[in-house]
N, C-alpha and C positions, 0 to 999 in steps of 0.2 A: 504494500500500500504506500503510495507516495505521501510523504509527510507534508503537513501544511507549511512548514518552513520553506520547502522548495517553491511552493506557489507564491509565498510572500517575497522570497528572494527574486523571483522572476519579475514580480510587480515592482520591486525596488529598482531592479536594473532598468526597467522601462521608464520609471520616474526619473532616474538619474540622466537618462538619455534625453529627456525632454526639458529638464530644468537644472539649475545650479544647486538645488537643494539636495539634501541627503535623506537617509532613511532612519534618522535618529528617532523620529516619531513612531516608527514601526518596530525597530529593535531598541537597542539601548536600554534605558531604565524601564521602558514600558513593556518589554518582552517578558512574559511569565510563561515558562514551560509548563506542560501538563504535570510533570513531576513536582515542580514548585507549587503549582496550584493544589496538588494533593497534599503536600507538606503543610501549606499555610492554611488551607480552608477545609480540608477533610480530616487529615490525621490529627492535627492539634485540637481543633474545636469539637470534633465529632467522635472519631473512632478511638482516640486515646482516652476518651472519657466514657463513652457509652458502650463500646464493644469489647475493649481489651480485657475486662474482668472475666468474661467467659471464653473469649477466643484466643487468650494467651496460650502458650504451649502447655501450661499446667492447669488450664481452665476447664470448666464443665464441658464446653464444646469439644475441646481436644480429647477429653475422656470418651466422648461419643464418636470419635474419629471424624469430626467435621472437616471438610476441605478448607473452610475459611479459617485460617490461623493467622493471628497477628503477633509479631514479635514486639516486645516492649523495648523502650529506648535503651535499656542496658545491654542489648545485643548489638554487636558491631554490624554496620550495614543494615540496620533494621528498617530504615526508610525505604531503601531500594527493594528489600525482600518483600515488604508489605505492598509496595506499589506493584511489584511483579505478580504477587498473589492476586491482587484485585484485578489486574489486567487479564489474568487467565480466567477469572470467574465473571468478568464483565458481561459476557454474552449469555450466561445462564438466565432463563426467564421462567416465570409462572404466569400463564394466561396473558402473555405479552408484556408483563412487568418484570424488570430485572429483579432477580432474587435478592440482590443487595439492597433493594428498596422494598420489595414485598415482605421480607422477613421482619425487619425492624418496625414496619408499620402494622404488622399483624395480619396482612393479607393472606399469609400462609403460615402454617404452624412454625413457631419459633420458640425454642427452649428458653430464650431470654425474655419472652413476652413482648409487648408493644413498647417501643422505646421513644418513638416520636410520630407525629402525624404527617400525613401526606400534605405537601405544601408548606411544611415548616422550613426554617432555615437549614436544619440538618438535612432534610430531604432534598432541598434544592441544591445544596453543595454536592451531595453524592450524585444527584441526577446530572449536574453539569460535568462532573468528573467522568461519568460513564459515557457521556456524549463526546467529550474530548478524546477519550481513549479509542474511539472509532478512527480518529485521525490526529494522533498526538502532536502537540506543538513542541518543537525543540528550538531553543534560541541559539544564535550563532556563538561560537567560541570566542573567547577574548577576555580581557581583564574585566572582572565584575565591577559593577558600580559600587559594591561594598568597599572597594579599595581606592575609590576615586580621590580621596583626600590623603592618601599615603604617599609620602615621598620615598622613593626607592633608590637604592644605589645605582650608579651608572654601571655599564658592563665592565669597565676597568676596575671600579671599586669592588664589584662582585667577584671579579677574577682574583683579586688580592685576597679577599676573605676566604674564598673557596679553596685556593691553593694552600693557604695556611691550614685550613681545616683538613683538607684531604691528603696533602702531601708534606705538611710541615715545612714549607718553603715559600719564598716570595716569587711572584711570576717573573719570568725573564723579560728583557726588553722586547724581544721578538714576540712573545706572547701578548704583551701589552699592546704592541703596535697592531697585531692582528685583530685583537678584540676592539681596539679603538676604531679601526676601519670597518670591521664586519659586524659589530654589535652583538646582540644576543645569539644569533645563529652561529657566529664564529666562536663565541664564548662556549657554546655547547660542544663544539668540535675540540677546542683546546682542553676542556675539562675531560673529555674522553681520553685524550692523550695523557693528561695528568694521572688518570686512573689506570695507566699502564705501568706506573713506577712502583718500585718495591715499597717506597714510603707509604703509598696509598694502602697497600695490603697490611702494613703495620697498623695503620689507622683503622682499617676494617676489623682487625683483630680486637682492638680496644672497644670498638663500637659493639661488636657482637658478644664480647666477654661481659659487657654490662647486662646482657640477657642470660647467657649460659653460665657465667660465674665459674667457669672451669679453671681460671687462673688461681683459684683457691689451692690447687695442687702444686703451685710453684712456691708455696710458703717455705718449704724446706726441701732440700735435695733428697729424693727418694719417696716423697709423699705419693705421687701418682703411681709409681712403680709398686709400692708396698701394698696398695689396695687391690691389686690384681691377684687372682687366685693362682697358686703355683701348679695346680694340676693341668690347667689349660695352657699356662704360660710358664714353663719351668725356668726360663731365664731370669725370672724376677728374683730368684734366690741367690745361690752362690755365684753364678755367672755375673750378675749385676754387681754384687759386692766386690768382685775381683777387678772391676774397672777402676781407672784413675778417678780422682775426685772431679776433675773437669769433665771427663766423659760421662760420669754419672749425672752431672748437672744437665748436660746436653740431652742425654737419654730421657731423663725425667721431664724436661721441658717438652721434648717431642711427644711423649706419651700424653702429658697433660694438655697440650695444645692441639691434639689430633682433631677434635670437633671444629675448632676455629680454623685449622689448616684445611679442612674439607671445604669450608665456606670460601676461603681465599682461592682454593684450587678451582672451584666451580666458577667464580667470578673472573679469575685470571684467564681461564680458558674459554670465556664467553659462552658458557653453558647456561641453559635455563636455570633460574634460581631455584626452581622446584626440585632440582637435583640434590639440594642439601638434605632433602628427605627421602627421595626415591633412589638415590645412588645405591646400586647393588654391589658396592665396594667400600673400602676404607682407604684413606690416604696414609702413606707412610713416608717418613724421611729416612735417610740412611740409619739414623740412630734408633727410631722406633721399630723399623723393620728388623733390626738386629735383635732387639729385645723380644719381639713377638715371634721371631723365628721364621720370617718371611723373606725369601730370596727374590729380589727384583732387579738387580743389576744396575746400580746407580752410577752415573757418570763420575761423580765426585763423592766418595764415601764420607767426606768431612763437611759437606755443604748442607746445613740444616734447612735451607730454602728449597732444595730439590725434593719434589714430592712425586710419588708414583702411586698409581692405583693398584690395589691388591685385595685379597680376601684372606680371612682367617680360617683355620681348621682347629677345632677344639676337641676335647675328649668327652665322650659320654659312655658310661659303663665300660670303660677301658678301650673303646673303639673311637677312631677319628670320625668326626662329623663336620659338615660344612656349617659355618656360622651364618645365621639368617640376616645378612646385611640389609639395612634400610636407612642409609644416611645417618643423620644425627640421632635418630631414634634408637639405634642399636650401638652407638658409640659406647665403648666401655666407660669412658669418662662421663658421658651424659647419664648413663644408667647409674653411676655411682653418685653423681652430683644431685640427682633427683631420685633418691632411693625409695625402696618399698620395705614393708615389714609383713609378717604373717597376718596381721589384722588389717593393715592398710590395703593390701591386695592390689597394688599398682594404681590406686586412685590418685596418689600424689603425682605420679608420672602423667596420668591422664589430665589432671588439672593443669599441669604445665604445658602439655601439648596444646590445650586450648589457649592458654595465656600467651605462650611464646610464638605460636604459629597460626593462631586463628583469632587473635585480638579479642579473646573472650575471657572475661573474669567470671568464672562459674559462681564464685561466692557473691558477687554483686548482682548477678542475675536473679538469684533466689533470696535476696536480702529482704527479710521479713521477720517479725516476731515469731518464735517457735515455742510451743508449750512442750517441755521435755517429757512431761508425763504422758502425752498422747502416744508416744512411741511404744509405751509399755502395753498398749492395747493390741499390738500386732506381733505375730511370731517373726515376721521378716519386715521390719519397718522400712528398710531401704527400698523395698519394692511396693509395700502395701500402704504405708503411711504417706498420704499425698504431700505433706510438708517435707518429707525426706526424698520422695521419689522425684520431685521436680528437678533436683540436682543429679540424683543417682542414675536416672534414665539417660542422662547425657554422659556422665563420668564413667559409669561402670562398663558400658560397651567398649569405650576406647581403652579402658584399663585392660580389657580382655586381650588386646593386641600384644600385651607384654606378658602373657600367661606362661610362656616357656622360659622365663628368666627367673633365677633363684631369688629367694626372699632373704638370703643371708649374704652369699657372694653375689653382688648385684649384677655382674656381667656374666654370671654362670648360665650357659644355655643348657636347658634340660628338655630334650625333645619329647619325652614321655609324660611330662607334667600336664595335668588336666585343669580345666577351668572349673570355677566354683558354681555348682548347679543352682544355688539359691540366688545368685546374682543375675543381672540382665545379661543376655547372651552377647558375646563379642560382636562389635559392629561399629557403624558410624552413622549418626543421624537416624534415618528411618531404615537404613540398609543393615540387614543381619549378615554377618560374615559366614560364608559356607564352611561347614566343618572341615572340608578337605583343604581349606586355606589356613588352618590353625598352625601348621608347621612353618608357614611364612607370613604369619599374622602381621608383623611390623611392616612388611612391604605392602601388604593389602591395605593397611591403614594409611601408610604414607602416600599411596597413589590417590586416595580419596581426599586427604587433607590438602594435597597439592592442587587438586582440581577445585576445591572449595573457594568461592569468591573471597572469603575472609582471609585466605592465605596471602593474596596479593595486597589486601588492605593492611594486614598485619605487617607486611614487609615495609610498606610505605610509612606506617606508624613508627616502626623501628628507625628508619632512616630520618624521619622528621625529628624524633626525639634526640637521636644522635647528633644531628647537625644544629638544632636550635636549643637543646636543653629543656624543651617544654614537652608536656604530655598533651596528646590530642584532647580537645574540649569534650566534655560530657554534655549530653543533651540536658538542658536546664529543667529543674523541677517546676511543675505547674504553679506552685505557690510562691515561687521566687518573685520578689517585688520587681525585679528587672527582667522578668521572663522574656518579654518581646525583644528586648535588645540582645540578651544572651542567646536567644533563639536565632536572631539574625547573624550573630557571630558564629554560632555553630553551623548554620546553613552555608555561610560563606566558606568556612573551612572545609565542610563536607564536600562542597562543590570542587574546591581545589584538589582535595584528596582523590575524589572520583576521577578527575581529569588525569591525574598522575597515574592512578591505578589503570585506567584504560590504556594509556601509552605504554606502561610497564608490561601489560598483558600482550598488547599488539606487537611489542618488540620481543616476543617470546621470552618473557620474564627475565629481561636483561636488567640486572640490579643497577647498572650504571645509568640506565634511563630513569629509574626512580630517583636516584641521587641528583641527577641533573634537574629533574622536575622540582624537587624540593629547593635546590639552590636558586632556581629561577623564580620561585614563588615569592610573594610579598612577605611571607613569614621569615624568610632568610634574608631578604634584601631590604626590608623596610627600615628606615632610619629616623623618620620624623613625620609630622603632619604638614601638609602644604598650607594649612591655615588653622585658626583657632577652632577647636572641636567643641561641640555641645556635650552635655553630660551623657546623653544617649550614645553619641558617636565614640566617646571615650570608652564606654563599655564594649561597644561593638568591635573596637580596634585594640582592645587591651592586650591581646596576645600577638599582635602583629609587630614584628621588628623589635621585640623586647630584647634588651641587652643581656646576652648570655655570659655568665661568669665562666671563664675558661677553666676546664678541668685541669688537674695537675699535669696530665699527659699533654694536653693541648698547649698549656702555657710553657712547658719545657721545650716543646718543638718551636714555639713562637720565639722564645728567647734566643735559641740557636739560629733561627732563620733570620732574625733582624740584626743580631750582634755578631754572629759568626762563632760564638763561644757558648758552651753549656754552663749551667750553674751546678757545679760539682763539689763533692767532698774532696778535700786535698789528699786524703790517704789512699783512696782507691779510684778516684775520678768517677764515682757513681753519681748520677744526677740526684740532687736533693729532692726534687719533686716526684721522683719515682722510688725514693727510699725514706729518709728521715721525715720528710714533710708531706708524703703522699696522703696520709690520713688527716694530718693537721690542716691541710689545704682543701679539705672537703672531698677527698677521693675515697675509693673503696678498696677493701682487701679481698673481695669476692668470697669471704667467709662469714664473719660476724657483722661486717659493715658492707652492705650491698646497695645502699642508696646514696647517691652523690648529693652533697650540699649545693644548692643553687643560689644561695645568697651569702654575701661576705659576712663573716663573723669578726669579732674583735681579734681573736686569735689568728684568723686567716689574714687580716690586714697587717698584723705583725710579721707574718711570714712574707707577705708581699713587700713590706718595707725592707726587710733583711735582704730579700732577693735583689731589689733595686740597688741597694747599697753595695752588695758584694759583686754583682755583675758589673756595675759601673766601675768599681774598684779594679776588677781583674782585666777589663777590656780596654780602658781608656788609654793608659800609658802604652800598653802593648800595641795598640793600633798605630800610634805615632812612631813605633819602631819599624813600621813597614813602609814600602814605597807608596806614594800617594795613589797610584793607579791600582793598588791592591787593597786599599782601605775600603771597608764597607760603611764606616760611620763618619770619618773625617777626611774625605777626599779633597776638600776645597781649602783647607787651612793647614798651617804648620804651627809649631809651638812659638813661633816668632810673630804670629798675627796678634797684635795688641790693639785694643780700641783707641789707646792714646799713646802719644810719644812721650819722651822724657820731659818735655816742657808742659805736659798736661793737655796739649791740644789734640783734638780728634784726628784720627788717621782714616779718612774716608774710604780709601781702597781696602784697608784691613777690615773696617766695619762692614763694608759690602760683602766681603768674602765670608766673614763670620756669620752674617745674616743668611747668606746663601747656604752655608753649611747647616744652619739651624733649620732652614726651609727643607733641606734634604733629610734631616733627622725627623722632622715632623712627618714626612712621607714614609720614610723607612720604618720608623717605630710605631707611629700611630695611624699610618695610612691616610694622612690628610694632605690634600693638595691645596696649598695656601700661597697667596701672592706675597711678595717680599714686604709690602706695606700693610699686611694683615695685622690686626691687633694681637693675635696669638703669637705671631713671630716677634712682634715688639716686646711682648711680655717675657718670652723666653730669652730674647737678647738682653733685656734688662736684668734678668736673673744672672746671666753670664757676666754682664758688666759689673754688677754689684759684688758678686763673688770674687771676680778678678781684682777689682779696685781695692776691696778691703784686704784680700789675701796678699796681694802684691805689696801693699803698704806694710803689712805685718812682716813679710819677709825682709823688706828693706830696713825696717826698724829693728829686726832681730827678735821680735816677739813670737815669730813662728819660723820653724825650721824649713829650709829649702829641700831637705831630704823627704822623699815620699815614704809613706808607711810601707813596711816590708811587703805586705800582701798586695799593695797597689802599684808597686814599682813595675816598670817594664823590664823584667829580668827573665821571665819564662814565657813560653808559648802556652797560653791557657787551654789550647785545644789538646795538647799532648802532655803538658807538664814538663817538657824538656827545657833546659836552660838555654838562653840565647847567647850568641857570641858576645864577648865583652864589649866590642866596639858598637854593638847594636843596642845595648841596654840603656834604659832611661831610669836612673835612680833618683835624680834631683829634679826639682821644679822651681827654679829660681824666679821665673817670670809668672808663676802661678797659673799658667794656662792649662796644665794637665788637670789641676784640681777644679778650675772653673768649668771645664768641659765635663769633668766627672759629676759636678753638681747638676749640669744640664741633663746628663744621662739619668741620674737618679730621679730628677723631676719627671722626665718622660716615661721611664720604666715603671714608675709608681702611679702614673696617670690611669684613671679608670678606663680610659679608651684603649689602653694597652692590656689591662687585666680582664676587661670584658670584650665581647664581640658585639 
């Protein structure tokens, strides 16, 4: 059926041919799609209030196997699912009247009774929807009017933020030039190239570890190896203990990171992202392959980044059997990170399948008061008590997919183990798993999860949270005083997510497409409002372009990207933000601390202040030991560039060079393009001048030493810890320019625009 949009588009083209006017009166703010009409006029005012109590998945209508089922707003993608269900039932009639109107008006038997009268507002809303569904309206793609007052980053600014996020570096001059000339289209191409770098896959590991939390097993050498059973994997015993300490660490890391390595392997090789669940293999590095006893023939047996696909063979009743691989679902580390017990019966794993891969929080779906005494009335409350069954009829079938794994050794595959007869049969949704599939139950489940629309939505949610630090908006509560504005915010975000999901699926589940979609969205690029916002608009745009506090890992990469050095401990050159200060700066340990802090605390601000001081101290003098064309921070000045001469008169040429270098630092550190006469450049220059003036006077008077602090002297290469040749060292600062520039560096590195995105 040709959609009404096509007819309107044709009319628009004809109108444009005859006049200089446009079609803003047809499209633009006045275009309301049929889906939007359903959301605004039918779902919210009518069905979410009058129908959902019986037609929810756990309602009276569902118990009678009614076809008309409505998902509540706690389900991901509920609006599209409900819209599609209504579309399928729209043609059903009784005596020429649509059933969706005949039942609630009492024209035909209806278990819920008469809900409203013919001709009422509710009736008219549903009637109009059914009429529109005969020829649905779809509005043209493009930026929603919801973001009309959002000031977004330019393509160049977006490139800088994205390359820092995705690869921990600043864009090259060539990349900036390409994006400046080619706009967003070229930006998307450059980002795809960036996502081919090793650093991107390191970032991807961080992003997905926030979900899987398997880096818990990196806490100490041997943690991951020691949780594996030695019957299936005999090398976890004496063989592992016989390896050198360094090799033990590499083996443990390879075993612990195996689920994350699978994700990077799928993305690096441009496979459909569904393969993270459906993969009939496991990925091995040279180190994990050796431990698991798998021979794969690696090109470099000492390269931890080299990954190869393989399969495991384990032992059952003394005989070798094939391990039932299904991507992450059967990863030994995944099974151990989300364990089961004899009483839990894989329900914990099931809940996390919904949470991690289907964007579904089972506990939120069934959030309601429960009388614990009611369960005592039933022999099997998980199936027979409606207040229990609402969750268990979703959780238990999925739990059945893990039926062949042990309840003590979590990764132990037991082919003869049977499912619990008193629980719901293994399956997914309305589909019951055939008994002849029990031996490969994880693969059966993985195929269905990957095909479920919620998998794509869940992936976009994960990318969105990883890049913005924000959680997707929840559908607002009906009694919220700001319901209409929060609903508008939710609908705008839902539309953006749906557009990204559609492109993600159309590109054969290419994760890079989802990442580019989020990067190009207002949620990543928004920086300000174009004009003063009303109270309602502030609510609607409250989640757009919010400053994201950099995680410890992101900040560590950013420090190195802009200064060329890392903030490290002196004794082992390990990064502070990945060791001593990882938790203090709001990070996670993937064990007891699994939620990142998103707002700066007093303690965190102290860490940031120390970082700014120590990085400025370590890098400033050292930069001046290098040739000007090799400097990242001070390419336009020397230590002899002084604002004033010996007579106290200004030195215009030197001042111009100092300001030009300050302009360069504002771009390099803060990502700001500012003119030389900008007030911010003047403020930073004034800081430099005041520090230099007072400090130089102190050195001249003898009240302050010309010798630099030992840690701040230019005597070692801070990248390697190696001592510089004597002729290159800078140990003194008689003109006080090193310390003046150090103050500027502290000022910029502690700026919220550096600490936040």
